[in-house]
C-alpha positions in Angstrom: 12.0 19.0 -13.7 12.3 18.1 -10.1 10.7 14.7 -9.2 8.0 14.7 -6.6 8.9 13.4 -3.2 5.3 12.3 -2.7 4.5 10.7 -6.1 4.9 6.9 -6.0 5.0 4.2 -8.6 5.3 0.4 -8.6 9.0 -0.6 -8.6 11.0 -3.8 -8.4 14.0 -3.7 -6.1 16.3 -3.2 -9.2 14.2 -0.2 -10.2 14.1 1.2 -6.7 17.9 1.0 -6.4 18.4 2.6 -9.8 16.0 5.4 -8.7 18.0 5.8 -5.5 21.3 6.2 -7.3 19.7 8.5 -9.9 18.3 10.7 -7.1 21.7 10.9 -5.3 23.5 11.7 -8.5 21.0 14.4 -9.4 21.0 15.9 -5.9 24.7 16.0 -5.1 27.5 16.5 -7.6 29.9 14.8 -5.2 28.3 11.4 -5.7 29.9 9.0 -8.2 29.1 5.4 -8.9 31.5 2.8 -10.3 32.2 -0.9 -10.5 32.8 -3.8 -12.8 30.4 -3.4 -15.7 28.5 -0.7 -13.7 28.9 2.0 -16.3 28.1 1.4 -20.0 26.6 -2.0 -19.4 24.5 -0.8 -16.5 25.5 -3.6 -14.1 25.2 -7.3 -14.4 21.6 -7.1 -12.9 20.8 -3.7 -14.6 20.8 -1.7 -11.4 22.7 1.2 -13.0 21.1 1.0 -16.4 21.2 4.2 -18.4 22.8 6.2 -15.6 26.1 6.7 -17.4 24.1 7.9 -20.4 22.4 10.5 -18.2 25.3 11.6 -16.0 28.4 11.0 -18.1 31.6 9.0 -18.0 33.1 10.8 -15.0 30.2 10.1 -12.6 29.1 6.6 -13.6 32.0 4.5 -14.9 33.5 1.0 -15.2 36.2 -0.3 -12.9 38.9 -3.0 -13.6 38.3 -6.5 -12.4 40.2 -5.7 -9.2 38.2 -5.4 -6.0 41.2 -4.2 -4.0 41.7 -1.3 -6.5 37.9 -0.5 -6.4 38.0 -0.2 -2.6 41.3 1.8 -2.6 39.9 4.2 -5.2 36.7 4.6 -3.2 38.5 5.4 0.0 40.8 7.9 -1.8 37.8 9.6 -3.3 35.9 9.8 0.0 38.8 11.2 2.0 39.1 14.0 -0.7 35.5 15.1 -0.6 33.6 12.8 -2.9 30.7 10.5 -2.0 31.5 7.3 -3.9 29.2 4.4 -4.3 31.3 1.4 -5.2 29.7 -1.8 -6.6 31.2 -5.2 -6.0 29.6 -7.3 -8.7 28.9 -10.3 -6.4 29.3 -10.5 -2.6 31.5 -13.6 -3.1 34.2 -11.3 -4.7 34.4 -8.7 -2.0 37.3 -10.4 -0.3 40.1 -9.1 -2.5 39.0 -5.7 -1.2 38.7 -6.9 2.4 42.0 -5.5 3.7 41.2 -2.1 2.3 37.7 -2.2 4.0 38.9 -3.5 7.3 42.3 -1.8 7.7 41.6 1.5 6.1 38.0 2.4 5.4 36.6 1.4 8.8 39.4 3.1 10.8 39.9 6.4 9.2 37.6 8.4 11.5 39.1 6.7 14.6 42.8 6.9 13.6 42.6 10.5 12.5 40.8 11.6 15.7 37.7 12.6 13.5 39.8 14.7 11.1 38.9 12.5 8.2 36.0 10.2 7.3 35.4 7.7 4.5 31.7 8.0 3.5 31.8 5.1 1.0 28.8 3.0 0.2 29.7 -0.5 -1.0 26.9 -2.1 -2.9 26.9 -5.9 -3.5 24.3 -8.5 -4.5 24.3 -11.4 -2.1 22.5 -14.7 -1.3 21.4 -17.6 -3.3 18.2 -18.7 -5.0 19.3 -18.1 -8.6 21.5 -21.3 -9.1 24.6 -19.3 -8.9 26.6 -22.1 -7.2 29.3 -21.8 -4.7 30.9 -18.6 -6.2 27.8 -16.5 -6.8 25.6 -17.2 -3.8 27.4 -16.1 -0.5 25.9 -14.1 2.3 29.1 -12.8 4.0 27.4 -10.1 6.2 28.7 -11.6 9.5 32.3 -10.8 8.5 31.6 -7.1 8.4 29.4 -6.9 11.5 32.5 -7.8 13.5 34.4 -4.6 12.4 33.9 -1.3 14.3 33.4 1.7 12.1 31.2 0.1 9.4 27.5 -0.1 9.1 25.9 -3.1 7.5 22.5 -3.2 5.8 20.3 -5.6 3.9 16.9 -4.4 2.8 14.0 -6.8 2.2 11.8 -4.7 -0.2 12.0 -1.9 -2.8 10.8 0.9 -0.6 13.5 0.2 2.1 16.1 -0.5 -0.6 15.8 3.0 -2.1 15.4 4.9 1.2 18.2 3.0 3.0 20.6 3.5 0.1 19.9 7.2 0.1 20.4 7.4 3.9 23.6 5.4 3.6 25.1 7.7 0.9 24.1 10.9 2.7 25.8 9.7 6.0 29.5 10.3 6.9 30.5 6.8 7.6 31.2 3.7 5.5 28.3 1.3 4.8 28.3 -2.2 3.3 25.0 -2.4 1.5 24.0 -6.0 0.7 21.2 -6.6 -1.8 19.5 -10.0 -1.8 19.4 -10.8 -5.5 16.6 -13.4 -5.1 14.4 -10.4 -4.3 15.5 -8.1 -7.2 12.5 -8.8 -9.3 9.9 -9.9 -6.7 9.2 -11.3 -3.3 10.2 -14.9 -2.5 8.5 -17.0 0.2 11.0 -19.8 0.3 9.1 -22.2 -2.0 11.3 -22.8 -5.0 8.4 -24.3 -7.0 6.4 -21.0 -7.0 7.3 -18.3 -9.5 8.2 -14.8 -8.3 5.3 -12.4 -8.4 5.6 -8.6 -9.0 6.1 -6.5 -5.9 2.8 -5.2 -4.6 2.0 -2.1 -2.5 1.4 -4.3 0.5 4.9 -5.7 0.1 6.3 -2.2 -0.1 6.6 -2.2 -3.9 5.0 1.3 -4.2 8.1 3.6 -4.0 8.3 7.4 -4.0 9.9 8.7 -7.2 11.8 11.5 -5.4 14.1 11.8 -2.4 13.3 10.2 0.9 15.3 8.4 3.6 14.7 5.2 5.7 16.7 5.5 8.9 19.5 3.1 9.4 19.6 1.2 12.7 15.9 0.8 13.0 14.1 -2.6 12.7 10.5 -2.9 11.6 7.8 -5.3 12.8 6.4 -6.7 9.6 3.8 -9.0 11.4 2.6 -8.6 14.9 2.2 -11.6 17.1 2.2 -12.8 20.7 3.6 -16.3 20.8 7.1 -16.3 19.2 9.4 -13.7 17.7 10.9 -14.4 14.3 14.0 -12.3 13.3 15.3 -12.1 9.8 16.6 -9.7 7.1 16.7 -9.7 3.4 15.1 -12.7 1.7 14.5 -14.4 5.0 11.9 -11.8 6.1 9.5 -13.1 3.4 10.3 -16.7 4.3 9.5 -16.0 7.9 6.2 -14.3 7.0 5.1 -17.2 4.8 6.2 -19.8 7.4 4.3 -18.1 10.2 1.1 -18.3 8.1 1.7 -21.9 7.0 2.5 -23.0 10.6 -0.6 -21.3 12.0 1.5 -19.7 14.7 0.9 -16.2 16.2 4.4 -15.1 15.3 5.8 -11.6 15.4 8.1 -11.2 12.4 10.8 -8.5 12.6 12.8 -7.2 9.7 16.2 -6.1 11.1 17.1 -4.1 7.9 20.4 -2.9 9.5 22.7 -5.4 11.1 25.2 -2.9 12.6 24.0 -1.1 14.5 21.0 -3.5 15.1 17.9 -2.4 16.9 18.1 -4.4 20.1 15.4 -2.3 21.7 12.7 -3.5 19.2 14.1 -7.1 19.4 14.1 -7.3 23.2 10.7 -5.7 23.5 9.3 -8.4 21.2 11.1 -11.3 22.9 10.1 -10.1 26.4 6.5 -10.2 25.2 6.5 -13.5 23.3 9.1 -15.5 25.4 10.3 -17.4 22.3 12.6 -16.6 19.4 13.5 -18.1 16.0 16.3 -16.5 14.1 16.7 -16.8 10.3 19.6 -16.2 8.0 20.8 -17.7 4.7 24.5 -17.7 5.6 26.2 -20.7 7.3 25.2 -21.4 10.9 28.6 -21.4 12.7 29.5 -17.8 13.7 26.7 -16.5 11.5 24.9 -13.2 12.6 22.3 -15.3 14.3 24.8 -16.3 16.9 25.3 -12.6 17.9 21.6 -12.1 18.0 21.1 -15.2 20.1 23.8 -14.2 22.6 22.4 -10.7 23.0 18.8 -11.8 23.4 19.9 -14.3 26.1 21.6 -11.4 27.9 18.7 -9.0 27.5 15.7 -11.4 27.9 16.9 -14.4 29.9 14.1 -14.3 32.5 11.4 -14.0 29.8 12.5 -16.9 27.7 10.2 -20.0 27.8 12.2 -22.1 25.3 15.7 -22.2 23.8 16.4 -19.8 21.0 16.4 -21.5 17.6 18.3 -20.7 14.5 17.3 -21.7 11.0 20.3 -21.1 8.6 22.3 -22.3 5.7 24.6 -25.3 6.2 28.3 -25.1 7.1 29.3 -25.9 3.5 29.8 -23.9 0.3 26.5 -23.1 -1.4 25.8 -26.2 -3.4 24.5 -25.8 -7.0 22.9 -29.2 -7.3 21.3 -29.1 -3.8 20.4 -25.4 -3.5 17.0 -25.9 -2.1 18.2 -28.3 0.6 20.8 -25.7 1.7 18.4 -22.8 1.5 16.6 -22.3 4.9 13.2 -22.5 3.2 9.6 -22.4 4.4 9.4 -26.0 5.5 12.5 -25.8 7.8 11.2 -22.6 9.3 7.7 -24.1 9.9 9.3 -27.0 11.6 11.3 -24.7 13.9 8.3 -22.7 14.8 6.3 -25.8 15.8 9.2 -27.1 17.8 9.8 -23.9 19.7 6.1 -23.7 20.6 6.1 -27.3 22.0 9.1 -26.7 24.3 
């Protein structure tokens, strides 16, 4: 029976991603999904649960603990007509496959004069907030935004997670698809003392059960405001929304969703209106993606700016297990930045 494209149901981000992969596997026999523990076990977070049982060992399968091999296999599959979705179990472990991604996957279309493409989607859980310590908490998105030929995404809610993953897989170019694991089971406003709550319809937890796409490269205004623009993606969208309310500031909060290509038109229109900007990301500050945004905003909106652009980020250290909530750019730090930028 074909699932309805209009019927919706409440889903966590895990369930929405599972539904996206299920939809893709059902719709296109070229789609395969593989990774460490991604087959029989269903993934360390359960994103691919029961999909091997439904589609068989040849379409949903386990890979060796070798990220270089995973990426090499995915590239070979893609250049020979398949549509692989490769899972890297944690974003911290993507680096053994970095050379394959940078030297091969990103350049195939360019170096072959458009004769070949590598439509690989690389899924990987990222970010902290689960006491994963230094080796299970990284947000390495900025590394990949520097490389031409790769799209980089990070959704902030179940609806976008499913629609963006489908759009990524149905494209013809490689996509690094980071999934903020702190959001897997519910929204997080940056207060570590508050338990996660289930996704609600207002928070985009009501997800179509069938096929739909969310266009890559388009940002979304999640809260309209006139005094300051807040830019974030993934977990930091929810922290920004909560901080705007707590600070009592008329902030416009924009969810970037796609980092390359990012939606400079929506960003510039907002900053030209508000004259102020605060940029949020969980990764370390130096050479983080916020630096690129800050530079581009300065070029596009210089005459509209009424205060220096502020960044609220992780520290320039490994993610500390014992001091996770000091490192995490939480609600209090964002509230302070909003008040400071309004006073300048």
